[in-house]
N, C-alpha and C positions, 0 to 999 in steps of 0.2 A: 500489286493491289494489297492494301492494308487489311489485316484481319479485323472482323467486326468486334464490337464490344462484347457481344454475346459469346463469340468464340473465345475471347480473352477471359471472360468470366468463368468459363468452363475449364480452363487450364489450372492444374494444381497450384502453380505459383501465384496466379491472380487470386484464386479462391483462398489460398493461404494468407495472402496479404489482407484481404477483406476480413477474414476471420480474426486475424491479429488486431486489426484496427478496431473492429467491433469490441473485442475484449479490452483493448487498451482504453477506449473512450468510456466503456462501461465501468471499468476499474477506476478510471479518473473520476467519474461521477460518484461512485461509492466512496472513494477516498476523500472527495470533497466533503461529503456528509460526515464521515468519520473525523476529518480534520476540524470541522466546526465544533464537534463535541470535544475533541482533543484540545483545541486552542481555547475553548470556553472554560474548560476545567483548569487548564494551565494558567490562564489569566486570573481566574478566581482564586486559585491557590497562591500565586505569587503576590497578589494584592492582599492576601491574608497573612503574608509574611513568610511563606514557605520558601526554602531554598529553590533556586531556579532549576537545578538539575533534577531534584526529586520531583518537583512539580511537572517538569517535562516528561518524566517517566510515568507518573500517574496519569497524566493526560493522554499519553501515547497508548497506554494499556487500555484505557477506556475506549478510545477510538478503535483499538484492535478488536475488541469484542464486537462492536457494531460492524466493523469491516468484514469480519469472518462471516457473520450471518448473511449479509447482502452479497458479498463476493461469491460465496458458495452457491447461493440460490439464484442470483440474478445474472452474474457475469459469466461464470464458468459452468453454471447449471449442473452441478454435480449431482449424480444419482447414487453415489457410493453409500453403502450401508454396512453396518457391523464393523468388522475389523478394518475394512478398507476405509470407512468413514473415520474411524479413530486414527488411522495412520495419516489421513488427509488433515485432520484437525491438529495432529502433532506437527506435521510439516508446516502448516500455517502458523502455528505457535512458534516453531523454531525460526521461521523467516521473520516473524514478528520480533523475536529476540535480537536478530541481526538489525532490524530496523530500529529497535529500542537502543541498541548500542550506538548506532550511527547518530540517532537523534540526541542522545545524552552526550556523546562525544563532541558533536558539532556545537551544541548549546554550551558546553563547558569551555571549549576553545573560544567561542565568540564572546561569551560574557566575562571569562576570567583572564584570557590572554589578550583579546582584541578590544575589550572593554566596550562591547556593543550592548545596546539595550536588550532586554529579554525578548521582546516581540521580534526584533530583527534577527536575533539568534535563532528563535524558533522557526521563523520563515526560511532561514538558510538551511536549517536541518531538514525541513520538509522536502526540499528538492533532492537532496542526496538520498534520503531514506526512500522516497517514492520510487525513484528510478531503479534503485537496487532491488527493493522488495518486489516490485512488479515483475521484473525479469526473473527473479528466483521463483516466485509463485506461478507465473505462467509456464515456466519450463519444468520446475521440480515438483511442485505440489499438484497442479492441475494439468500438467502437460501430457500425461499419458491417456487422457480421456478423449474420446471422439464424439 
């Protein structure tokens, strides 16, 4: 006889998977919002004549600020205060620097070595950065919360 869905939902591995998926899809939504801001600023700056790598960095950092506000409050529902909150913000910023390095590196390779357009380069960078930063934030920055 097969276990019921209710029984499976009460097991730690099933509950853990559901929690992970909830966070993943919430993070995806927040990241989409941040990406709209990021890509809008990036496009505006490169159309104004700015270097694509510098424009990518400025756009990314703008999205990072929006992402922190919503990721902290809506996805991981952090209740940390004081020094713990400061450490969390620092961890978020540090993972953001990793994402920025990935974004800048991918944009540089795509535009300067592969001669791809700036929009294609930015979209390629998004995939690499998103996956890496989500895993780092879910495990290292917000992972010890229950």
